[in-house]
DSSP file (Angstrom, degrees, kcal/mol; ACC not computed):
  #  RESIDUE AA STRUCTURE BP1 BP2  ACC     N-H-->O    O-->H-N    N-H-->O    O-->H-N    TCO  KAPPA ALPHA  PHI   PSI    X-CA   Y-CA   Z-CA
    1    1 A M     >        0   0    0      0, 0.0     4,-2.4     0, 0.0     5,-0.1   0.000 360.0 360.0 360.0 -42.3  -33.2   42.8   28.7
    2    2 A I  H  >  +     0   0    0      1,-0.2     4,-2.4     2,-0.2     5,-0.2   0.882 360.0  53.7 -65.5 -36.9  -36.3   44.8   27.9
    3    3 A A  H  > S+     0   0    0      1,-0.2     4,-2.3     2,-0.2    -1,-0.2   0.871 109.4  49.4 -63.7 -36.0  -34.1   47.9   27.1
    4    4 A T  H  > S+     0   0    0      2,-0.2     4,-2.7     1,-0.2     5,-0.2   0.909 108.7  52.0 -68.6 -42.9  -32.1   45.7   24.7
    5    5 A V  H  X S+     0   0    0     -4,-2.4     4,-2.3     1,-0.2    -2,-0.2   0.939 112.6  45.6 -57.8 -47.4  -35.3   44.4   23.0
    6    6 A W  H  X S+     0   0    0     -4,-2.4     4,-2.5     2,-0.2     5,-0.2   0.929 112.5  50.2 -63.8 -45.6  -36.5   47.9   22.5
    7    7 A G  H  X S+     0   0    0     -4,-2.3     4,-2.5     1,-0.2    -2,-0.2   0.919 112.2  47.1 -59.5 -45.1  -33.1   49.1   21.2
    8    8 A N  H  X S+     0   0    0     -4,-2.7     4,-2.5     1,-0.2    -1,-0.2   0.897 111.6  51.2 -63.7 -40.7  -32.8   46.2   18.7
    9    9 A A  H  < S+     0   0    0     -4,-2.3    -2,-0.2    -5,-0.2    -1,-0.2   0.908 113.6  43.9 -64.6 -41.5  -36.4   46.8   17.5
   10   10 A V  H  < S+     0   0    0     -4,-2.5    -2,-0.2     1,-0.2    -1,-0.2   0.906 114.1  50.7 -68.9 -41.6  -35.8   50.5   16.9
   11   11 A L  H  < S+     0   0    0     -4,-2.5    -2,-0.2     1,-0.2    -1,-0.2   0.901 135.4   1.1 -63.9 -43.2  -32.4   49.9   15.3
   12   12 A D     X  +     0   0    0     -4,-2.5     4,-1.6    -5,-0.2    -1,-0.2  -0.598  63.4 176.9-151.2  81.4  -33.7   47.2   12.8
   13   13 A P  T  4>S+     0   0    0      0, 0.0     5,-2.5     0, 0.0     4,-0.4   0.893  83.8  54.1 -55.3 -43.4  -37.4   46.5   13.0
   14   14 A D  T >45S+     0   0    0      1,-0.2     3,-1.5     2,-0.2    -5,-0.1   0.924 108.5  48.1 -58.9 -45.2  -37.3   44.0   10.1
   15   15 A R  T 345S+     0   0    0      1,-0.3    -1,-0.2    -3,-0.1    -6,-0.1   0.794 108.4  56.0 -65.7 -27.3  -34.5   42.0   11.7
   16   16 A S  T 3<5S-     0   0    0     -4,-1.6    -1,-0.3    -3,-0.2    -2,-0.2   0.491 121.2-109.9 -82.9  -3.3  -36.6   42.0   14.9
   17   17 A G  T < 5S+     0   0    0     -3,-1.5     2,-0.3    -4,-0.4    -3,-0.2   0.676  83.6 100.1  85.9  18.0  -39.5   40.5   13.0
   18   18 A I  S   <S-     0   0    0     -5,-2.5    -1,-0.3    -6,-0.2     2,-0.3  -0.879  71.3-113.4-130.1 164.9  -41.7   43.5   13.1
   19   19 A D    >   -     0   0    0     -2,-0.3     3,-2.6     1,-0.1     4,-0.4  -0.700  32.1-116.0 -91.7 149.4  -42.7   46.3   10.8
   20   20 A E  G >  S+     0   0    0     -2,-0.3     3,-1.6     1,-0.3    -1,-0.1   0.837 116.7  62.5 -54.8 -32.8  -41.6   49.9   11.6
   21   21 A S  G 3  S+     0   0    0      1,-0.3     4,-0.3     2,-0.1    -1,-0.3   0.653  95.1  62.7 -68.3 -13.3  -45.3   50.8   12.0
   22   22 A D  G <> S+     0   0    0     -3,-2.6     4,-2.5     1,-0.2    -1,-0.3   0.553  76.4  92.0 -85.4  -8.8  -45.5   48.2   14.8
   23   23 A L  H <> S+     0   0    0     -3,-1.6     4,-2.9    -4,-0.4     5,-0.2   0.890  82.4  52.0 -57.9 -43.5  -43.0   50.1   17.0
   24   24 A P  H  > S+     0   0    0      0, 0.0     4,-2.3     0, 0.0    -1,-0.2   0.912 111.8  47.5 -59.9 -39.1  -45.7   52.2   18.9
   25   25 A D  H  > S+     0   0    0     -4,-0.3     4,-2.5    -3,-0.2    -2,-0.2   0.906 112.8  48.2 -66.6 -40.7  -47.6   49.0   19.7
   26   26 A L  H  X S+     0   0    0     -4,-2.5     4,-3.0     2,-0.2     5,-0.2   0.916 110.2  52.9 -64.3 -41.7  -44.4   47.3   20.9
   27   27 A H  H  X S+     0   0    0     -4,-2.9     4,-2.3    -5,-0.2    -2,-0.2   0.931 111.4  45.5 -57.9 -47.8  -43.5   50.4   23.0
   28   28 A D  H  X S+     0   0    0     -4,-2.3     4,-2.2     2,-0.2    -1,-0.2   0.913 113.2  50.3 -62.9 -43.3  -46.9   50.3   24.7
   29   29 A F  H  X S+     0   0    0     -4,-2.5     4,-2.6     1,-0.2    -2,-0.2   0.933 111.3  47.8 -60.8 -47.0  -46.6   46.5   25.3
   30   30 A L  H  X S+     0   0    0     -4,-3.0     4,-2.8     1,-0.2    -1,-0.2   0.886 110.4  52.2 -64.2 -38.5  -43.2   46.8   26.8
   31   31 A N  H  X S+     0   0    0     -4,-2.3     4,-2.2    -5,-0.2    -1,-0.2   0.909 110.8  47.8 -63.0 -41.0  -44.3   49.7   29.0
   32   32 A E  H  X S+     0   0    0     -4,-2.2     4,-1.9     2,-0.2    -2,-0.2   0.928 112.6  48.9 -62.4 -45.0  -47.2   47.5   30.3
   33   33 A Y  H  X S+     0   0    0     -4,-2.6     4,-2.3     1,-0.2    -2,-0.2   0.913 110.8  49.6 -62.8 -44.4  -44.9   44.6   30.9
   34   34 A I  H  X>S+     0   0    0     -4,-2.8     4,-3.5     1,-0.2     5,-1.0   0.907 108.3  54.6 -60.8 -41.7  -42.4   46.8   32.8
   35   35 A G  H  X5S+     0   0    0     -4,-2.2     4,-0.6     1,-0.2    -1,-0.2   0.882 110.0  46.6 -58.9 -39.1  -45.3   48.1   34.9
   36   36 A E  H  <5S+     0   0    0     -4,-1.9    -1,-0.2     1,-0.1    -2,-0.2   0.884 119.8  39.0 -70.0 -39.2  -46.3   44.6   35.8
   37   37 A L  H  <5S+     0   0    0     -4,-2.3    -2,-0.2    -5,-0.1    -3,-0.2   0.914 133.2  18.5 -77.4 -44.4  -42.7   43.5   36.6
   38   38 A V  H  <5S-     0   0    0     -4,-3.5    -3,-0.2     1,-0.2     2,-0.2   0.803 119.5 -74.2-102.8 -36.2  -41.4   46.6   38.3
   39   39 A G    ><< -     0   0    0     -5,-1.0     3,-2.2    -4,-0.6    -1,-0.2  -0.576  56.9 -58.4 145.9 150.6  -44.4   48.6   39.4
   40   40 A T  T 3  S+     0   0    0      1,-0.3     3,-0.1    -2,-0.2    -8,-0.1  -0.220 119.5  22.9 -54.0 135.2  -47.2   50.7   38.0
   41   41 A G  T 3  S+     0   0    0      1,-0.3    -1,-0.3   -10,-0.1     2,-0.2   0.273  88.3 127.1  91.1 -11.3  -46.0   53.8   36.3
   42   42 A E    <   +     0   0    0     -3,-2.2    -1,-0.3    -7,-0.1     2,-0.2  -0.599  36.1 174.6 -80.3 142.8  -42.5   52.4   35.5
   43   43 A T     >  -     0   0    0     -2,-0.2     4,-1.6    -9,-0.1     5,-0.1  -0.759  49.5 -86.8-138.0 177.9  -41.6   52.7   31.8
   44   44 A L  H  > S+     0   0    0     -2,-0.2     4,-2.2     1,-0.2     5,-0.2   0.890 125.4  58.9 -55.7 -40.5  -38.8   52.1   29.2
   45   45 A T  H  > S+     0   0    0      1,-0.2     4,-2.2     2,-0.2    -1,-0.2   0.912 103.4  51.0 -57.3 -43.3  -37.6   55.6   30.0
   46   46 A N  H  > S+     0   0    0      1,-0.2     4,-2.2     2,-0.2    -1,-0.2   0.862 106.5  55.6 -62.5 -35.7  -37.2   54.6   33.7
   47   47 A C  H  X S+     0   0    0     -4,-1.6     4,-2.4     1,-0.2    -2,-0.2   0.931 109.9  45.1 -61.6 -45.3  -35.2   51.5   32.5
   48   48 A Y  H  X S+     0   0    0     -4,-2.2     4,-1.7     2,-0.2    -2,-0.2   0.855 109.9  54.7 -69.5 -33.7  -32.8   53.8   30.6
   49   49 A E  H  < S+     0   0    0     -4,-2.2     4,-0.4    -5,-0.2    -1,-0.2   0.907 110.7  47.1 -62.2 -40.8  -32.6   56.2   33.6
   50   50 A F  H >< S+     0   0    0     -4,-2.2     3,-1.4     1,-0.2     6,-0.6   0.922 106.7  57.4 -64.7 -44.5  -31.6   53.2   35.7
   51   51 A I  H 3< S+     0   0    0     -4,-2.4    -1,-0.2     1,-0.3    -2,-0.2   0.865 109.7  44.2 -56.5 -38.8  -29.0   52.0   33.2
   52   52 A V  T 3< S+     0   0    0     -4,-1.7    -1,-0.3     4,-0.1    -2,-0.2   0.478  98.6  93.8 -88.6  -0.6  -27.1   55.3   33.3
   53   53 A S  S <> S-     0   0    0     -3,-1.4     4,-2.7    -4,-0.4     5,-0.2  -0.393  90.6-108.6 -83.6 167.4  -27.3   55.6   37.1
   54   54 A K  H  > S+     0   0    0      2,-0.2     4,-2.6     1,-0.2     5,-0.2   0.918 122.0  49.6 -60.0 -44.8  -24.5   54.4   39.4
   55   55 A K  H  > S+     0   0    0      1,-0.2     4,-2.2     2,-0.2    -1,-0.2   0.897 111.4  49.5 -62.3 -39.7  -26.7   51.5   40.5
   56   56 A G  H  > S+     0   0    0     -6,-0.6     4,-2.5     2,-0.2    -2,-0.2   0.916 110.9  48.5 -65.0 -43.6  -27.5   50.6   36.9
   57   57 A D  H  X S+     0   0    0     -4,-2.7     4,-2.1    -7,-0.2    -2,-0.2   0.911 111.7  50.0 -62.8 -42.3  -23.8   50.7   36.0
   58   58 A D  H  X S+     0   0    0     -4,-2.6     4,-2.6     1,-0.2    -1,-0.2   0.897 110.3  51.1 -61.8 -39.9  -23.0   48.5   39.0
   59   59 A S  H  X S+     0   0    0     -4,-2.2     4,-2.1     2,-0.2    -2,-0.2   0.919 108.6  50.1 -64.3 -44.4  -25.7   46.1   38.0
   60   60 A L  H  <>S+     0   0    0     -4,-2.5     5,-2.5     1,-0.2    -1,-0.2   0.880 111.7  49.6 -62.0 -37.4  -24.4   45.8   34.4
   61   61 A T  H ><5S+     0   0    0     -4,-2.1     3,-1.4     3,-0.2    -2,-0.2   0.931 109.8  49.9 -66.1 -46.0  -20.9   45.1   35.8
   62   62 A R  H 3<5S+     0   0    0     -4,-2.6    -2,-0.2     1,-0.3    -1,-0.2   0.861 110.6  50.5 -59.9 -35.5  -22.3   42.4   38.2
   63   63 A Q  T 3<5S-     0   0    0     -4,-2.1    -1,-0.3    -5,-0.2    -2,-0.2   0.467 111.4-125.3 -82.2  -1.2  -24.1   40.8   35.2
   64   64 A Q  T < 5 -     0   0    0     -3,-1.4     2,-0.2    -4,-0.2    -3,-0.2   0.875  39.0-176.5  57.5  42.0  -20.9   40.9   33.2
   65   65 A V      < -     0   0    0     -5,-2.5    -1,-0.2    -6,-0.1    -2,-0.0  -0.503  29.8-109.8 -66.9 134.4  -22.5   42.8   30.4
   66   66 A T     >  -     0   0    0     -2,-0.2     4,-2.6     1,-0.1     5,-0.2  -0.200  20.6-113.7 -65.4 158.7  -19.9   43.2   27.6
   67   67 A A  H  > S+     0   0    0      1,-0.2     4,-2.4     2,-0.2     5,-0.2   0.884 117.5  51.5 -60.3 -39.7  -18.5   46.6   26.8
   68   68 A N  H  > S+     0   0    0      2,-0.2     4,-2.2     1,-0.2    -1,-0.2   0.917 111.3  46.4 -64.5 -43.3  -20.3   46.6   23.4
   69   69 A H  H  > S+     0   0    0      2,-0.2     4,-2.5     1,-0.2    -2,-0.2   0.913 112.0  51.4 -65.6 -42.0  -23.6   45.8   24.9
   70   70 A K  H  X S+     0   0    0     -4,-2.6     4,-2.5     1,-0.2    -2,-0.2   0.912 110.4  48.5 -61.2 -43.3  -23.2   48.4   27.6
   71   71 A E  H  X S+     0   0    0     -4,-2.4     4,-2.5     2,-0.2    -1,-0.2   0.889 109.3  53.9 -64.6 -38.6  -22.3   51.1   24.9
   72   72 A F  H  X S+     0   0    0     -4,-2.2     4,-1.9     2,-0.2    -2,-0.2   0.932 111.1  45.2 -59.1 -47.1  -25.4   50.0   23.0
   73   73 A L  H  X S+     0   0    0     -4,-2.5     4,-2.1     1,-0.2    -2,-0.2   0.896 113.9  49.0 -65.0 -40.7  -27.6   50.5   26.0
   74   74 A H  H  X S+     0   0    0     -4,-2.5     4,-2.4     2,-0.2    -1,-0.2   0.853 107.1  56.6 -68.5 -34.0  -26.0   53.8   26.8
   75   75 A Y  H  X S+     0   0    0     -4,-2.5     4,-1.9     2,-0.2    -2,-0.2   0.946 111.1  42.4 -60.4 -49.1  -26.4   55.0   23.2
   76   76 A F  H  X S+     0   0    0     -4,-1.9     4,-2.8     1,-0.2     5,-0.3   0.859 110.7  56.7 -68.5 -33.9  -30.2   54.4   23.4
   77   77 A A  H  X S+     0   0    0     -4,-2.1     4,-2.9     1,-0.2    -1,-0.2   0.934 106.7  50.0 -60.7 -44.4  -30.3   55.9   26.9
   78   78 A R  H  X S+     0   0    0     -4,-2.4     4,-1.0     1,-0.2    -2,-0.2   0.913 112.7  47.4 -60.3 -42.6  -28.7   59.1   25.4
   79   79 A L  H  < S+     0   0    0     -4,-1.9     3,-0.3     2,-0.2     4,-0.3   0.933 117.9  40.2 -63.5 -46.4  -31.3   59.2   22.6
   80   80 A I  H  < S+     0   0    0     -4,-2.8     3,-0.4     1,-0.2    -2,-0.2   0.867 123.3  38.3 -72.8 -37.5  -34.3   58.6   24.9
   81   81 A L  H >X S+     0   0    0     -4,-2.9     3,-1.9    -5,-0.3     4,-0.7   0.442  82.7 105.7 -95.1   0.2  -33.2   60.8   27.7
   82   82 A Q  G >< S+     0   0    0     -4,-1.0     3,-0.7    -3,-0.3    -1,-0.2   0.796  75.6  57.1 -56.9 -32.7  -31.6   63.7   25.7
   83   83 A D  G 34 S+     0   0    0     -3,-0.4    -1,-0.3    -4,-0.3    -2,-0.1   0.774 111.3  44.0 -69.2 -23.4  -34.5   66.1   26.3
   84   84 A G  G <4 S+     0   0    0     -3,-1.9    -1,-0.2    -4,-0.1    -2,-0.2   0.486  96.3  93.2 -98.5  -3.2  -34.0   65.7   30.0
   85   85 A L  S << S-     0   0    0     -4,-0.7     2,-0.1    -3,-0.7    -7,-0.0  -0.667  83.9-105.3 -91.9 144.9  -30.2   66.0   30.0
   86   86 A P        -     0   0    0      0, 0.0     2,-0.3     0, 0.0    -1,-0.1  -0.389  35.2-127.4 -65.4 143.6  -28.4   69.3   30.4
   87   87 A R              0   0    0      1,-0.1    -4,-0.0    -4,-0.1    -5,-0.0  -0.656 360.0 360.0 -91.1 147.6  -26.9   70.7   27.3
   88   88 A D              0   0    0     -2,-0.3    -1,-0.1     0, 0.0     0, 0.0   0.461 360.0 360.0 -75.3 360.0  -23.3   71.8   27.0
């Protein structure tokens, strides 16, 4: 859910009820919240790493996430993780 909130905010800040200049503050807030829920040091990046993992894919399937929503999450994962992914 937090990964979806971040993706929607980045995609269309106005529709999410924030100004584009608020994105860094939202990013920091979400990272703090994730740290409280999952554990210190965990971040949005870790959420996207999980989403593209086998366990993450299995979790999305168990939760019956739609194909469109799954592609949306994978799209943002590719954007966020692209510096750490091997290049063709």
